[in-house]
N, C-alpha and C positions, 0 to 999 in steps of 0.2 A: 662141122666142128673140126674135122681134120685139117681143112684148109686154114682156119683161124689158128689152130694149134701150131701148124708149121710156120705160119707168118709171124706169130708172136715169139716162138722159140728162136727163129732166125734173127729177129730184131734184137734179142738179147746178146747175140754174138756178132752182130754187125757193128755194135758199139762196144765199148770196153766194160760196160756194166756187168754183163754175164760172167766174164772172165774174172773181174774183180770180186764179185760176190762169191764165186766158187773158191777162188784163191784165199780170200779172207776167212771163209768158213773153215777151210782145211787148215789154214795157219793157226787159227784160234784153238780148234780141237786138238791140233798137234801140240800146241804149247801146253794145254791142260793135260794131255796124255803124258808128256814128258814130266810134268810136275807131279802128277798123281801116281803114275805107274812106274816111271824110271827113277825119278829123284826120290820119291817117298817109298818106293819099293812095294807098292800095293799091286796085287795081280788082278784087281777088279776094274775092268775097263768102264763099267757103269759109273764109277766115281768121276772119271774124266768127262763123261758126257753130262753128268749132273752139273758139274762146274761150267760146262760149255753152254748151258741154258741161257746164260747172260748175253750171249751174242744175238739171240732172237729179237729182243726189243730194239736193237739198232739195225739189224739186217732186214727185218720184215718191212719196215717203212720204205726202205730203199727199193725193195723188190716190188712192192705193190702200189707205190704212190702214183705211178703213171698208167696203171692198168686200165682204168676207166676215165680218170680225170683228164688224161692227155687227149683222149678221143673227144671229150666235151670241149676242151679248150681249143682244139684245132677244127672243131665242127665236123670232124670226120665221122662222128657217130650217126649223122644223118645218112651217110652212105651205107652204114651198117644196117640202119633201120629199113632202108629201101632194098637191101639185098635179099635174095630169095633164101634166107636162112633164119631159123628161129633165134630169138634172143637167148634162149637157154643154151643153144649151141655156141653162140658167140662167147657167152660168159664161161662156159665149161672149157672152151678152147683156150681162152686166156688163162683160166685157172690151172688147167693141166700143164700149160707151158711154164707157169711159175713154179709149180711143185716139181717139175722136171729139173729146174735149176737147183732145187734143194736135193733132189734124188741123186744127181750126178756126184756131188761130194760125199753123200752118204754111202754110195756104192764103193767109193774108194776107202771110206772109213771102215767098211766091213773087213778090210784086210788088217786093220790095226790089232784086233785080238789075236790074229794068227802070228803077227810079228812079236807081240808081247809074250806069246806062248813059247817062243824060242828061249826065253829067259826065265821061265817059271811056269807053274801050273795056273791055267786060266779056266774059269767056269764059262764055257761058251754059251750055255743056255741063257743065263742072266745077261751076259754081254750082248748077245744078239737081240734079245727081247728089249733091252734098253735102246739099242739102235733103232728098232722098229718103232718104239714109243717116241723116240726123239724125232723121227721123220714124221710120224702122224701128228705130233704136237706142232711141228712146223707147218703141216698142211692146215691144221685148224687155225693157227695164227694168220696164215696167208689168206684164208677165207675172210677173216675179220678185217684184215687190212684192205682187201679188195672191196668189201662193202663200204668201208670208210671212203675209199677212192671214188665210189659211185655217187657219193653225196655232194661232191664238190668238183669244180672244173679247174681248180688250182692244185697242181700236184705238190707244191710246197706245203700248202695248208693240209692236204691229205697226209703228207709225211709227218708233219708236226702232231696232228691229232692222233695218228696211229702210234707214233713214238710215245706220246703221253699215255695212251691206252695200254700199250704193251708194258710200259714201266709200272703202271698201276696194277696190272695183272701179275707182274713179276714180284712186286713187293707186297702183294695182298696178304701173304702169310704174316709178314711183319706187322702190317696194319692191324690185322685181326688180334695179334698178341697184345697190341697196345690199347685196343679199344676196351671200354667197360661194357658191362651187360645192362646198363641203364635203359629203362623203357623209353625215356625221353630221347636219348641218343639214337636208339633204334627207330623211333618214330621219325626223327629228323632225317636219318639216312634213308629209310624206306620212302620218305617223301621225295628225296632227291632221285631215287630210283624211279618213282612214279612219273616225275617230270621227264626223266630220260626215256621211259617207255612211251610217253606221249609224243616226244620228239621223234622217236623211231617210227611211230604210227604215222606222223606227219610226213616223214621222209619217204614212206612207202605209198601214202595215199594223196599227199599234197592237199589234204582237206583239213582246214583249221578247225571246223566244227567237230569233226569226228575225233581228231587228236586232242582237242580241248576237253571234249566229253569224256574220253578215256582217262585223261589226267585227273579230271574233277572226280570221277567215280572212284578212282584208286585212292585219292587223297581223303575223300569222305569215308571210305571203308577203313582206312588207317586210323582216322580220328575216332570213329565209332569203336574200333577194336581197342584203342588205347583207353577210351572212356569206360568200357564195360569189362574188358579182359586184358589189363596191362601186362599180366604175367606172360601172355603169349608173345609180347614184344620184347620182354626183358633180355632174352638171348636170341630172339628170332633173327635179327639181322646178322649176327655172327654166324649162326647156323647156315643162313643163305649164302653168306660170303664163302664159307668153307665148302659148300656144295658147288659153287661156280668158279672157285679158284683153280684155274686151268693148269697153272704151273705146279700147284700142290699135288695134282694127279700123278706127277712124275716121281713123287717121293718113294713109292713102293718099288720102283725099278732101281732106285739108288740102293735099296736094301736087298736087291736080287730077287724080288718077288714079281712073277708074271701076273700083272693085274689086268685081266681081260676087260673088266668094267671100265677101266681108264682108257683102254684102246677104243672101246665102243664110244666112250664119251668124246674122245678126240674126233672120231669119224662123224659123230652126230653134230658136234659144233661146226665142223667143216661143211657138212651138208646144209645145216640151218642157215649159215651166213652166205653160202652160195645161192640158196633160195632167196634170201633177203636181197641180194644183189640183183638177181633176175627180176624180182618184183619192183625194185627201185627203178630199173631201166625200163621195164614194161610200162610203168606208170608214166614216166617222162615221154615215152614214145607215143602213147595215146594222147597225151596232153599237147 
């Protein structure tokens, strides 16, 4: 894993992408810091980080699009499969290299509350808890982007899908506010989720029968639930969206609250999608 990590981390700085990613991230957080803390005279650094969340939907696809897809396109994944190293070590090496690229600017950002404190009183606890949450959110989103990259051999396709997914997650709070609590709407949206789950199963197993069976069972269960207990669906979809809305988990840090459950959620999402990526590659290896 260490060898893969060093190779991937070095590759980010052999071309301009690593430097551009770090510079752009620092630039945007710096702009929001000036706007929130210096221009608006707020001493809360967490306000600047909350505004900076918008950079993730655009930076994460650039960071993750080539992580697995490029190996597949160049057929170099066959060399990795034949190497005396576990697939999990390969995936973790690539993943830790990517989150290191996020960690570098975040370490620099740790000095911002100290700079702001020279001009007024700063609550360091909320500020640094917001920085930790910001980094862990980036780790979770990176894992999601890496999994998407493992599903295709075209890095442009991986970037577009990841961008669309990141924007959907970012604006999910707004979508929830616009949605009605109709049982029919919930049934339709749960059906879309059932199809997405079936596709996820297929991407991990490459077994049409199993994935179709999973989708069929989920759809039938939804229809039966709607037929006999529609009240359960009336607000069920909105409840589910609220529970999986990853950007919404950052709201408490905006208000200066150290939300440990959200930190655990970010770590859990990262671990889950790293596991999905490993399983996706393992399945293709044995195929």
